[in-house]
The first five atom37 places (N, CA, C, CB, O) and aatype in JSON, in Angstrom:
{
  "aatype": [12, 10, 11, 4, 10, 10, 2, 9, 2, 6, 10, 11, 19, 18, 18, 13, 16, 1, 1, 7, 19, 19, 1, 0, 19, 3, 7, 19, 15, 10, 2, 9, 15, 1, 7, 6, 19, 10, 7, 10, 19, 7, 6, 15, 7, 15, 7, 11, 15, 16, 10, 7, 9, 15, 10, 10, 7, 10, 19, 14, 14, 14, 7, 1, 19, 19, 7, 7, 15, 9, 9, 13, 3, 7, 9, 6, 10, 16, 11, 10, 15, 0, 3, 6, 13, 0, 11, 9, 1, 7, 1, 1, 9, 15, 12, 9, 13, 5, 3, 14, 12, 16, 15, 10, 2, 14, 10, 12, 11, 9, 7, 3, 8, 10, 12, 6, 16, 9, 12, 19, 8, 6, 2, 19, 14, 11],
  "atom_mask": [
    [1, 1, 1, 1, 1],
    [1, 1, 1, 1, 1],
    [1, 1, 1, 1, 1],
    [1, 1, 1, 1, 1],
    [1, 1, 1, 1, 1],
    [1, 1, 1, 1, 1],
    [1, 1, 1, 1, 1],
    [1, 1, 1, 1, 1],
    [1, 1, 1, 1, 1],
    [1, 1, 1, 1, 1],
    [1, 1, 1, 1, 1],
    [1, 1, 1, 1, 1],
    [1, 1, 1, 1, 1],
    [1, 1, 1, 1, 1],
    [1, 1, 1, 1, 1],
    [1, 1, 1, 1, 1],
    [1, 1, 1, 1, 1],
    [1, 1, 1, 1, 1],
    [1, 1, 1, 1, 1],
    [1, 1, 1, 0, 1],
    [1, 1, 1, 1, 1],
    [1, 1, 1, 1, 1],
    [1, 1, 1, 1, 1],
    [1, 1, 1, 1, 1],
    [1, 1, 1, 1, 1],
    [1, 1, 1, 1, 1],
    [1, 1, 1, 0, 1],
    [1, 1, 1, 1, 1],
    [1, 1, 1, 1, 1],
    [1, 1, 1, 1, 1],
    [1, 1, 1, 1, 1],
    [1, 1, 1, 1, 1],
    [1, 1, 1, 1, 1],
    [1, 1, 1, 1, 1],
    [1, 1, 1, 0, 1],
    [1, 1, 1, 1, 1],
    [1, 1, 1, 1, 1],
    [1, 1, 1, 1, 1],
    [1, 1, 1, 0, 1],
    [1, 1, 1, 1, 1],
    [1, 1, 1, 1, 1],
    [1, 1, 1, 0, 1],
    [1, 1, 1, 1, 1],
    [1, 1, 1, 1, 1],
    [1, 1, 1, 0, 1],
    [1, 1, 1, 1, 1],
    [1, 1, 1, 0, 1],
    [1, 1, 1, 1, 1],
    [1, 1, 1, 1, 1],
    [1, 1, 1, 1, 1],
    [1, 1, 1, 1, 1],
    [1, 1, 1, 0, 1],
    [1, 1, 1, 1, 1],
    [1, 1, 1, 1, 1],
    [1, 1, 1, 1, 1],
    [1, 1, 1, 1, 1],
    [1, 1, 1, 0, 1],
    [1, 1, 1, 1, 1],
    [1, 1, 1, 1, 1],
    [1, 1, 1, 1, 1],
    [1, 1, 1, 1, 1],
    [1, 1, 1, 1, 1],
    [1, 1, 1, 0, 1],
    [1, 1, 1, 1, 1],
    [1, 1, 1, 1, 1],
    [1, 1, 1, 1, 1],
    [1, 1, 1, 0, 1],
    [1, 1, 1, 0, 1],
    [1, 1, 1, 1, 1],
    [1, 1, 1, 1, 1],
    [1, 1, 1, 1, 1],
    [1, 1, 1, 1, 1],
    [1, 1, 1, 1, 1],
    [1, 1, 1, 0, 1],
    [1, 1, 1, 1, 1],
    [1, 1, 1, 1, 1],
    [1, 1, 1, 1, 1],
    [1, 1, 1, 1, 1],
    [1, 1, 1, 1, 1],
    [1, 1, 1, 1, 1],
    [1, 1, 1, 1, 1],
    [1, 1, 1, 1, 1],
    [1, 1, 1, 1, 1],
    [1, 1, 1, 1, 1],
    [1, 1, 1, 1, 1],
    [1, 1, 1, 1, 1],
    [1, 1, 1, 1, 1],
    [1, 1, 1, 1, 1],
    [1, 1, 1, 1, 1],
    [1, 1, 1, 0, 1],
    [1, 1, 1, 1, 1],
    [1, 1, 1, 1, 1],
    [1, 1, 1, 1, 1],
    [1, 1, 1, 1, 1],
    [1, 1, 1, 1, 1],
    [1, 1, 1, 1, 1],
    [1, 1, 1, 1, 1],
    [1, 1, 1, 1, 1],
    [1, 1, 1, 1, 1],
    [1, 1, 1, 1, 1],
    [1, 1, 1, 1, 1],
    [1, 1, 1, 1, 1],
    [1, 1, 1, 1, 1],
    [1, 1, 1, 1, 1],
    [1, 1, 1, 1, 1],
    [1, 1, 1, 1, 1],
    [1, 1, 1, 1, 1],
    [1, 1, 1, 1, 1],
    [1, 1, 1, 1, 1],
    [1, 1, 1, 1, 1],
    [1, 1, 1, 0, 1],
    [1, 1, 1, 1, 1],
    [1, 1, 1, 1, 1],
    [1, 1, 1, 1, 1],
    [1, 1, 1, 1, 1],
    [1, 1, 1, 1, 1],
    [1, 1, 1, 1, 1],
    [1, 1, 1, 1, 1],
    [1, 1, 1, 1, 1],
    [1, 1, 1, 1, 1],
    [1, 1, 1, 1, 1],
    [1, 1, 1, 1, 1],
    [1, 1, 1, 1, 1],
    [1, 1, 1, 1, 1],
    [1, 1, 1, 1, 1],
    [1, 1, 1, 1, 1]
  ],
  "atom_positions": [
    [[-32.71, 4.13, 0.17], [-31.35, 4.45, 0.12], [-30.83, 3.27, -0.39], [-30.74, 4.88, 1.38], [-31.25, 2.19, 0.0]],
    [[-29.67, 3.4, -1.49], [-29.42, 2.3, -2.3], [-28.12, 1.67, -1.33], [-29.06, 2.78, -4.03], [-27.44, 2.34, -0.56]],
    [[-27.99, 0.14, -1.62], [-27.23, -0.57, -1.13], [-25.48, -0.2, -1.61], [-27.82, -1.88, -1.48], [-25.14, -0.15, -2.79]],
    [[-24.52, 0.05, -0.41], [-23.26, 0.2, -1.01], [-22.85, -1.12, -1.74], [-22.25, 0.61, 0.06], [-23.06, -2.26, -1.32]],
    [[-22.23, -0.77, -2.92], [-21.78, -2.04, -3.64], [-20.41, -1.99, -3.51], [-22.18, -2.17, -5.15], [-19.86, -3.09, -3.44]],
    [[-19.65, -0.91, -3.45], [-18.34, -1.08, -3.37], [-17.93, 0.24, -2.22], [-17.65, -1.04, -4.98], [-18.29, 1.4, -2.43]],
    [[-17.18, -0.16, -1.08], [-16.51, 0.36, -0.27], [-15.05, 0.27, -0.07], [-17.02, 0.09, 0.56], [-14.52, -0.73, 0.4]],
    [[-14.41, 1.35, -0.44], [-12.9, 1.44, 0.03], [-12.67, 2.49, 0.92], [-11.93, 1.64, -1.1], [-13.06, 3.65, 0.84]],
    [[-11.89, 1.86, 1.91], [-11.5, 2.41, 3.14], [-10.11, 2.66, 3.38], [-11.91, 1.63, 4.1], [-9.51, 1.6, 3.48]],
    [[-9.31, 3.74, 3.52], [-7.95, 4.01, 3.84], [-7.14, 2.84, 2.96], [-7.69, 3.93, 5.56], [-6.48, 1.94, 3.48]],
    [[-7.3, 2.98, 1.69], [-6.42, 1.94, 0.85], [-5.47, 2.51, 0.63], [-6.85, 1.39, -0.38], [-5.53, 3.69, 0.31]],
    [[-4.18, 1.79, 0.74], [-2.9, 2.07, 0.45], [-2.02, 1.18, -0.14], [-2.4, 2.44, 1.4], [-1.52, 0.19, 0.4]],
    [[-1.82, 1.66, -1.46], [-0.65, 0.66, -2.4], [0.48, 1.22, -2.52], [-0.96, 0.33, -3.91], [0.55, 2.34, -3.02]],
    [[1.62, 0.54, -2.06], [2.67, 1.11, -2.22], [3.71, 0.03, -3.06], [3.07, 1.59, -0.86], [3.63, -1.19, -2.93]],
    [[4.72, 0.72, -3.97], [5.47, 0.15, -4.82], [6.82, 0.43, -4.02], [5.3, 0.69, -6.31], [7.1, 1.52, -3.52]],
    [[7.7, -0.83, -3.97], [8.87, -0.88, -3.19], [9.92, -1.02, -4.36], [8.88, -2.12, -2.05], [10.01, -2.01, -5.08]],
    [[10.7, 0.13, -4.45], [11.82, -0.01, -5.68], [13.0, 0.34, -4.96], [11.62, 1.03, -7.1], [12.87, 0.79, -3.82]],
    [[14.26, 0.2, -5.53], [15.36, 0.45, -5.38], [15.43, 1.93, -4.74], [15.97, 0.19, -6.58], [16.05, 2.29, -3.74]],
    [[14.64, 2.66, -5.59], [15.0, 4.21, -4.98], [14.13, 5.02, -3.87], [14.96, 5.19, -6.19], [14.05, 6.2, -3.53]],
    [[13.29, 3.34, -3.32], [12.61, 4.05, -2.27], [11.33, 3.63, -2.22], [0.0, 0.0, 0.0], [11.05, 2.94, -3.2]],
    [[10.43, 3.79, -1.44], [9.06, 3.64, -1.54], [8.15, 4.52, -2.23], [8.65, 3.58, -0.45], [8.19, 5.68, -1.83]],
    [[7.28, 4.24, -3.24], [6.19, 5.23, -3.99], [4.9, 4.83, -3.26], [6.03, 4.98, -5.83], [4.56, 3.67, -3.05]],
    [[4.19, 5.97, -2.87], [3.01, 5.61, -2.25], [2.2, 6.18, -3.2], [2.78, 6.04, -0.82], [1.86, 7.36, -3.31]],
    [[1.86, 5.0, -4.04], [0.74, 5.31, -5.63], [-0.42, 5.54, -4.86], [0.37, 3.78, -7.0], [-0.83, 6.68, -5.07]],
    [[-1.1, 4.93, -4.07], [-2.61, 5.3, -3.57], [-2.14, 5.35, -1.8], [-4.09, 3.77, -4.08], [-1.39, 4.52, -1.29]],
    [[-2.62, 6.24, -1.23], [-2.05, 6.4, 0.03], [-3.36, 7.05, 0.99], [-0.63, 7.42, -0.12], [-3.38, 8.23, 1.34]],
    [[-4.36, 6.12, 1.33], [-5.49, 6.44, 2.21], [-6.56, 6.9, 1.52], [0.0, 0.0, 0.0], [-7.25, 7.8, 2.0]],
    [[-6.82, 6.39, 0.44], [-8.0, 6.57, -0.1], [-9.27, 5.86, 0.27], [-7.79, 6.39, -1.23], [-9.32, 4.65, 0.47]],
    [[-10.3, 6.67, 0.36], [-11.82, 5.93, 0.91], [-12.84, 6.6, -0.02], [-12.31, 6.3, 2.77], [-12.79, 7.81, -0.22]],
    [[-13.9, 5.7, -0.66], [-14.98, 5.9, -1.08], [-15.81, 5.06, -1.13], [-14.94, 6.28, -1.91], [-15.43, 4.0, -0.64]],
    [[-17.14, 5.08, -1.64], [-18.19, 4.33, -1.49], [-19.07, 4.5, -2.86], [-18.89, 4.72, -0.17], [-19.37, 5.63, -3.24]],
    [[-19.43, 3.49, -3.49], [-20.17, 3.52, -4.74], [-21.38, 2.65, -4.3], [-19.3, 2.94, -6.08], [-21.21, 1.62, -3.64]],
    [[-22.57, 3.06, -4.68], [-23.87, 2.6, -4.49], [-24.29, 1.65, -5.7], [-24.8, 3.8, -4.34], [-23.84, 1.9, -6.81]],
    [[-24.99, 0.78, -5.55], [-25.68, 0.23, -6.88], [-26.34, 1.11, -7.4], [-26.57, -0.86, -6.78], [-27.07, 1.96, -6.89]],
    [[-25.95, 0.79, -8.92], [-26.8, 2.1, -9.88], [-26.03, 3.53, -10.02], [0.0, 0.0, 0.0], [-26.34, 4.42, -10.8]],
    [[-24.85, 3.56, -8.99], [-24.19, 5.14, -9.0], [-23.09, 5.02, -9.99], [-23.49, 5.72, -7.43], [-22.44, 3.98, -9.97]],
    [[-22.81, 5.94, -10.86], [-21.77, 6.04, -11.49], [-20.77, 7.16, -10.92], [-22.17, 6.2, -12.76], [-21.22, 8.21, -10.49]],
    [[-19.34, 6.89, -10.93], [-18.39, 7.68, -10.39], [-17.25, 7.7, -11.46], [-17.97, 7.17, -8.98], [-16.75, 6.69, -11.95]],
    [[-16.81, 9.29, -11.82], [-15.67, 9.49, -12.64], [-14.49, 9.69, -11.58], [0.0, 0.0, 0.0], [-14.69, 10.32, -10.55]],
    [[-13.38, 9.19, -11.86], [-12.17, 9.3, -11.28], [-11.38, 10.37, -12.19], [-11.49, 7.87, -11.16], [-11.26, 10.16, -13.39]],
    [[-10.86, 11.48, -11.61], [-10.1, 12.32, -12.22], [-8.71, 12.7, -11.49], [-10.91, 13.42, -12.45], [-8.67, 12.63, -10.26]],
    [[-7.71, 13.05, -12.14], [-6.4, 13.25, -11.4], [-5.48, 13.48, -12.57], [0.0, 0.0, 0.0], [-5.73, 13.25, -13.75]],
    [[-4.21, 14.04, -12.0], [-3.04, 14.15, -12.93], [-2.79, 12.84, -13.06], [-1.78, 14.95, -12.48], [-3.28, 11.93, -12.4]],
    [[-1.54, 12.74, -14.46], [-0.79, 11.41, -14.6], [0.12, 11.17, -13.39], [0.12, 11.38, -15.92], [0.94, 11.95, -12.91]],
    [[-0.17, 10.04, -13.02], [0.71, 9.42, -11.72], [0.01, 9.7, -10.47], [0.0, 0.0, 0.0], [0.6, 9.55, -9.4]],
    [[-1.08, 10.07, -10.52], [-1.84, 10.19, -9.02], [-2.53, 9.14, -8.52], [-2.85, 11.21, -8.95], [-3.03, 9.18, -7.4]],
    [[-2.61, 8.12, -9.31], [-2.94, 6.59, -8.61], [-4.2, 6.18, -9.14], [0.0, 0.0, 0.0], [-4.69, 5.15, -8.69]],
    [[-4.85, 6.87, -10.1], [-5.95, 6.51, -10.65], [-6.14, 5.03, -11.07], [-6.09, 7.32, -11.63], [-7.02, 4.31, -10.6]],
    [[-5.01, 4.53, -12.24], [-4.86, 3.38, -12.53], [-4.36, 2.24, -11.53], [-4.18, 3.52, -13.46], [-4.66, 1.07, -11.77]],
    [[-3.73, 2.54, -10.58], [-3.24, 1.82, -9.64], [-4.65, 1.49, -8.86], [-2.06, 2.59, -8.85], [-5.08, 0.34, -8.86]],
    [[-5.23, 2.38, -8.29], [-6.92, 2.12, -7.67], [-7.33, 1.13, -8.5], [-8.15, 3.46, -7.79], [-7.22, -0.03, -8.09]],
    [[-7.85, 1.37, -9.74], [-8.59, 0.36, -10.86], [-8.04, -0.9, -10.78], [0.0, 0.0, 0.0], [-8.83, -1.84, -10.66]],
    [[-6.37, -1.2, -10.84], [-5.86, -2.79, -10.76], [-5.97, -3.2, -9.37], [-4.24, -3.06, -11.24], [-6.01, -4.41, -9.14]],
    [[-6.03, -2.31, -8.32], [-6.18, -2.92, -6.97], [-7.48, -3.58, -6.82], [-6.04, -1.91, -5.89], [-7.42, -4.7, -6.31]],
    [[-8.55, -3.17, -7.13], [-9.96, -3.55, -7.32], [-9.9, -4.98, -7.91], [-10.77, -2.5, -8.31], [-10.4, -5.91, -7.27]],
    [[-9.4, -5.16, -8.9], [-9.13, -6.47, -9.7], [-7.93, -7.3, -8.78], [-8.53, -6.06, -11.44], [-7.92, -8.47, -9.17]],
    [[-7.24, -7.15, -8.03], [-5.98, -8.03, -7.31], [-4.93, -7.96, -8.32], [0.0, 0.0, 0.0], [-4.07, -8.84, -8.28]],
    [[-4.86, -7.0, -9.28], [-3.72, -7.17, -10.25], [-2.65, -6.04, -10.15], [-4.28, -7.2, -11.71], [-2.37, -5.24, -11.04]],
    [[-2.1, -6.12, -8.85], [-1.22, -4.77, -8.53], [0.22, -5.84, -8.88], [-1.43, -3.87, -6.49], [0.44, -6.89, -8.28]],
    [[0.96, -5.33, -9.82], [2.07, -5.83, -10.44], [3.31, -5.64, -9.07], [2.37, -4.89, -12.02], [3.28, -4.72, -8.24]],
    [[4.2, -6.6, -9.12], [5.45, -6.58, -8.16], [6.2, -5.26, -8.65], [6.49, -8.06, -8.29], [6.02, -5.05, -9.85]],
    [[6.8, -4.55, -8.17], [6.87, -4.63, -6.62], [6.03, -3.93, -5.71], [8.04, -4.27, -6.22], [6.34, -3.6, -4.56]],
    [[4.85, -3.69, -6.32], [3.75, -2.95, -5.51], [2.8, -4.11, -4.9], [0.0, 0.0, 0.0], [2.54, -5.19, -5.42]],
    [[2.37, -3.63, -3.73], [1.33, -4.39, -3.09], [0.29, -3.48, -2.47], [1.92, -5.3, -2.06], [0.47, -2.26, -2.48]],
    [[-0.71, -3.97, -1.97], [-1.71, -3.46, -0.99], [-1.11, -3.69, 0.42], [-3.16, -4.21, -1.16], [-0.85, -4.79, 0.92]],
    [[-0.94, -2.45, 0.98], [-0.32, -2.39, 2.42], [-1.24, -2.18, 3.42], [0.66, -1.33, 2.58], [-1.01, -2.38, 4.62]],
    [[-2.27, -1.79, 2.97], [-3.27, -1.34, 4.03], [-4.78, -0.92, 3.75], [0.0, 0.0, 0.0], [-5.08, -0.73, 2.57]],
    [[-5.58, -0.78, 4.56], [-6.91, -0.58, 4.15], [-7.79, -1.59, 3.68], [0.0, 0.0, 0.0], [-7.38, -2.72, 3.98]],
    [[-8.94, -1.57, 3.0], [-9.97, -2.58, 2.87], [-10.59, -2.17, 1.52], [-11.04, -2.6, 4.15], [-10.62, -1.02, 1.09]],
    [[-11.1, -3.29, 0.87], [-11.63, -3.1, -0.45], [-13.09, -3.99, -0.21], [-10.49, -3.71, -1.77], [-13.02, -5.21, -0.09]],
    [[-14.08, -3.45, -0.17], [-15.2, -4.21, 0.1], [-16.1, -4.39, -1.26], [-15.98, -3.51, 1.27], [-16.67, -3.39, -1.7]],
    [[-16.24, -5.62, -1.91], [-17.18, -5.19, -2.9], [-18.4, -6.28, -2.67], [-16.49, -5.2, -4.49], [-18.21, -7.37, -2.14]],
    [[-19.6, -5.85, -3.12], [-20.85, -6.56, -2.56], [-20.47, -7.81, -1.48], [-21.72, -7.2, -3.9], [-20.55, -9.03, -1.66]],
    [[-20.13, -7.22, -0.57], [-19.92, -7.87, 0.96], [-18.71, -8.77, 1.05], [0.0, 0.0, 0.0], [-18.53, -9.42, 2.09]],
    [[-17.87, -8.86, 0.01], [-16.57, -9.66, -0.22], [-15.33, -8.66, -0.08], [-16.57, -10.39, -1.76], [-15.09, -7.7, -0.81]],
    [[-14.67, -9.08, 0.95], [-13.24, -8.44, 1.23], [-12.05, -8.63, 0.48], [-12.83, -8.78, 2.41], [-11.2, -9.42, 0.89]],
    [[-11.9, -7.96, -0.62], [-11.1, -8.12, -1.97], [-9.75, -8.27, -1.48], [-11.21, -6.85, -3.04], [-9.13, -9.18, -2.02]],
    [[-9.12, -7.57, -0.55], [-7.7, -7.51, -0.11], [-7.55, -9.16, 0.57], [-7.42, -6.06, 1.14], [-6.4, -9.56, 0.74]],
    [[-8.26, -9.72, 0.79], [-8.12, -10.93, 1.77], [-8.08, -12.18, 0.7], [-9.53, -11.05, 2.98], [-7.77, -13.31, 1.08]],
    [[-8.37, -11.95, -0.48], [-8.82, -12.99, -1.39], [-7.24, -13.82, -1.85], [-9.77, -12.17, -2.83], [-6.11, -13.34, -1.96]],
    [[-7.62, -14.87, -2.01], [-6.14, -15.68, -2.84], [-6.51, -15.26, -4.19], [-5.94, -17.72, -2.77], [-7.6, -14.78, -4.49]],
    [[-5.44, -15.49, -5.09], [-5.28, -15.81, -6.14], [-6.37, -16.62, -6.92], [-4.25, -16.31, -6.04], [-7.09, -16.07, -7.76]],
    [[-6.48, -18.01, -6.59], [-7.67, -18.6, -7.03], [-9.1, -17.87, -6.57], [-7.61, -20.01, -6.53], [-10.04, -17.79, -7.35]],
    [[-9.13, -17.5, -5.58], [-10.44, -16.94, -5.23], [-11.01, -15.74, -6.01], [-10.38, -16.56, -3.87], [-12.2, -15.54, -6.26]],
    [[-9.91, -14.94, -6.35], [-10.08, -13.74, -7.14], [-10.27, -14.21, -8.56], [-8.87, -12.74, -7.01], [-11.17, -13.54, -9.07]],
    [[-9.76, -15.12, -9.41], [-10.04, -15.56, -10.38], [-11.24, -15.83, -10.55], [-9.44, -16.31, -10.57], [-11.7, -15.68, -11.69]],
    [[-12.02, -16.26, -9.58], [-13.47, -16.78, -9.53], [-14.38, -15.8, -10.03], [-13.93, -17.16, -8.13], [-15.22, -16.02, -10.9]],
    [[-14.15, -14.41, -9.3], [-14.95, -13.26, -9.57], [-14.49, -12.2, -10.54], [-15.16, -12.66, -8.4], [-15.28, -11.37, -10.98]],
    [[-13.27, -12.24, -10.87], [-12.63, -11.56, -11.87], [-13.22, -11.84, -13.41], [-11.16, -11.95, -11.73], [-13.09, -12.94, -13.94]],
    [[-13.83, -10.84, -14.0], [-14.47, -10.91, -15.31], [-15.93, -11.26, -14.78], [0.0, 0.0, 0.0], [-16.86, -10.82, -15.45]],
    [[-16.12, -11.76, -14.02], [-17.75, -12.27, -13.67], [-18.61, -11.5, -13.04], [-17.86, -13.4, -12.83], [-19.77, -11.3, -13.4]],
    [[-17.99, -10.95, -11.9], [-18.51, -10.17, -10.86], [-18.0, -8.69, -10.87], [-18.18, -10.84, -9.58], [-18.77, -7.8, -10.49]],
    [[-16.82, -8.41, -11.27], [-16.0, -7.25, -11.12], [-15.06, -7.21, -12.51], [-15.1, -7.34, -9.67], [-14.52, -8.22, -12.95]],
    [[-14.99, -6.23, -12.96], [-13.86, -6.15, -14.21], [-13.92, -4.9, -14.63], [-14.07, -7.1, -15.53], [-14.86, -4.16, -14.33]],
    [[-12.61, -4.41, -15.62], [-12.42, -3.04, -16.05], [-12.06, -2.97, -17.16], [-11.65, -2.34, -15.42], [-11.36, -3.92, -17.51]],
    [[-12.3, -1.91, -18.2], [-11.92, -1.37, -19.45], [-10.45, -0.98, -19.18], [-12.87, -0.14, -19.93], [-10.42, -0.24, -18.2]],
    [[-9.38, -1.18, -19.63], [-8.19, -0.52, -19.35], [-7.93, 0.89, -19.97], [-7.19, -1.38, -19.72], [-8.75, 1.35, -20.76]],
    [[-7.0, 1.46, -19.69], [-6.84, 3.09, -20.27], [-6.75, 3.16, -21.56], [-5.59, 3.89, -19.82], [-7.44, 3.96, -22.19]],
    [[-5.9, 2.36, -22.13], [-5.76, 2.26, -23.57], [-6.95, 1.41, -24.53], [-4.37, 1.6, -23.73], [-6.93, 0.21, -24.82]],
    [[-8.01, 2.49, -24.91], [-9.11, 1.49, -25.45], [-8.63, 0.76, -26.67], [-10.47, 2.25, -25.85], [-9.1, -0.34, -26.93]],
    [[-7.62, 1.35, -27.53], [-7.15, 0.39, -28.68], [-6.7, -0.9, -28.83], [-6.36, 0.8, -29.14], [-6.65, -1.61, -29.84]],
    [[-6.32, -1.16, -27.4], [-5.64, -2.54, -26.75], [-6.96, -3.35, -26.19], [-4.4, -2.16, -25.3], [-6.95, -4.58, -26.27]],
    [[-8.0, -2.72, -25.67], [-8.94, -3.06, -24.88], [-10.11, -3.63, -25.73], [-9.27, -1.94, -24.04], [-10.57, -4.77, -25.65]],
    [[-10.63, -2.35, -26.8], [-11.9, -2.22, -27.44], [-11.38, -2.27, -28.82], [-12.79, -0.89, -27.06], [-10.4, -1.63, -29.21]],
    [[-12.34, -3.36, -29.77], [-12.36, -3.25, -31.12], [-13.03, -2.26, -31.61], [-12.77, -4.23, -31.65], [-14.22, -2.34, -31.3]],
    [[-12.73, -1.14, -32.4], [-13.36, -0.17, -32.57], [-14.43, -0.37, -33.52], [-12.58, 0.73, -32.83], [-15.18, 0.61, -33.66]],
    [[-14.71, -1.5, -34.27], [-15.56, -1.7, -35.19], [-16.83, -2.53, -34.31], [-14.81, -2.49, -36.46], [-17.72, -3.11, -34.93]],
    [[-16.82, -2.5, -33.09], [-17.97, -3.1, -32.34], [-18.32, -2.08, -31.5], [-17.7, -4.41, -31.56], [-17.53, -1.25, -31.06]],
    [[-19.96, -2.14, -31.16], [-20.53, -1.51, -30.16], [-20.04, -1.69, -29.0], [-21.63, -1.72, -30.1], [-19.5, -2.78, -28.8]],
    [[-20.1, -0.69, -27.88], [-19.65, -1.02, -26.32], [-20.79, -2.33, -25.99], [-19.9, 0.61, -25.05], [-20.34, -3.47, -25.87]],
    [[-22.01, -2.1, -25.88], [-22.67, -3.24, -25.75], [-22.46, -4.55, -26.14], [0.0, 0.0, 0.0], [-22.81, -5.47, -25.41]],
    [[-21.82, -4.77, -27.41], [-21.28, -6.23, -27.87], [-20.08, -6.4, -27.28], [-21.07, -6.47, -29.4], [-19.67, -7.56, -27.24]],
    [[-19.36, -5.49, -26.79], [-18.15, -5.71, -26.03], [-18.17, -6.25, -24.94], [-17.54, -4.76, -25.8], [-17.43, -7.18, -24.63]],
    [[-19.33, -5.57, -23.98], [-20.04, -6.24, -22.74], [-20.69, -7.54, -22.74], [-21.04, -5.44, -22.32], [-20.63, -8.35, -21.81]],
    [[-21.35, -7.72, -23.94], [-22.07, -9.28, -23.78], [-20.81, -9.94, -24.02], [-23.44, -9.81, -24.98], [-20.55, -10.79, -23.17]],
    [[-19.95, -9.8, -24.96], [-19.0, -10.89, -25.36], [-18.21, -11.2, -23.98], [-17.95, -10.4, -26.66], [-18.0, -12.37, -23.67]],
    [[-17.82, -10.29, -23.27], [-17.03, -10.35, -21.93], [-18.15, -11.44, -21.06], [-16.8, -8.53, -21.1], [-17.63, -12.44, -20.57]],
    [[-19.59, -11.24, -20.89], [-20.4, -12.01, -20.05], [-20.4, -13.42, -20.72], [-21.86, -11.37, -19.88], [-20.38, -14.4, -19.96]],
    [[-20.41, -13.59, -21.87], [-20.43, -14.78, -22.52], [-19.17, -15.48, -22.52], [-20.85, -14.6, -23.76], [-19.27, -16.66, -22.2]],
    [[-18.1, -15.11, -22.77], [-16.9, -15.58, -22.3], [-16.49, -16.16, -20.83], [-16.19, -14.62, -22.53], [-15.9, -17.23, -20.62]],
    [[-16.89, -15.28, -19.95], [-16.89, -15.77, -18.44], [-17.96, -16.42, -17.95], [-16.74, -14.75, -17.53], [-17.78, -17.1, -16.95]],
    [[-19.17, -16.37, -18.47], [-20.08, -17.59, -18.02], [-20.63, -18.38, -18.96], [-21.18, -17.22, -17.29], [-21.82, -18.68, -18.97]],
    [[-19.68, -18.82, -19.9], [-20.01, -19.88, -20.83], [-21.19, -20.08, -21.58], [-19.92, -20.88, -20.27], [-21.69, -21.15, -21.91]],
    [[-21.74, -18.48, -21.89], [-22.98, -18.63, -22.54], [-22.89, -18.53, -23.98], [-23.9, -17.68, -22.06], [-22.07, -17.79, -24.52]],
    [[-23.92, -19.44, -24.77], [-23.65, -19.62, -26.15], [-24.14, -18.75, -26.65], [-23.98, -20.67, -26.76], [-25.24, -18.39, -26.21]],
    [[-23.44, -17.91, -28.0], [-23.9, -16.92, -28.64], [-25.51, -16.77, -29.38], [-22.92, -16.87, -29.5], [-25.82, -15.75, -29.99]]
  ]
}
């Protein structure tokens, strides 16, 4: 059996607005093992992006994680400080954001993008 790399348990991410509380992610649970690939599909506004940015500790105000847990490779991400998150973001966990034209250079192969990210975050020479 493969070791669980990511465990999300009853995650709740809410946005507190003047119009009320938006429950962008409300009780999501999932497990991803090492080597496993998972596709996340849903309607616009269903919380896919909020789930992704939650994994990186990047939920913008007025949003915040209000419940549940995110355990990545044995680390409870919802308990990390901003400084602790900065040490793993881009090194151990990362994300390609939804709009590829702002995230990716269409003239580069995806493997080159990934290598560039590793080199930048690990100070690896070209």
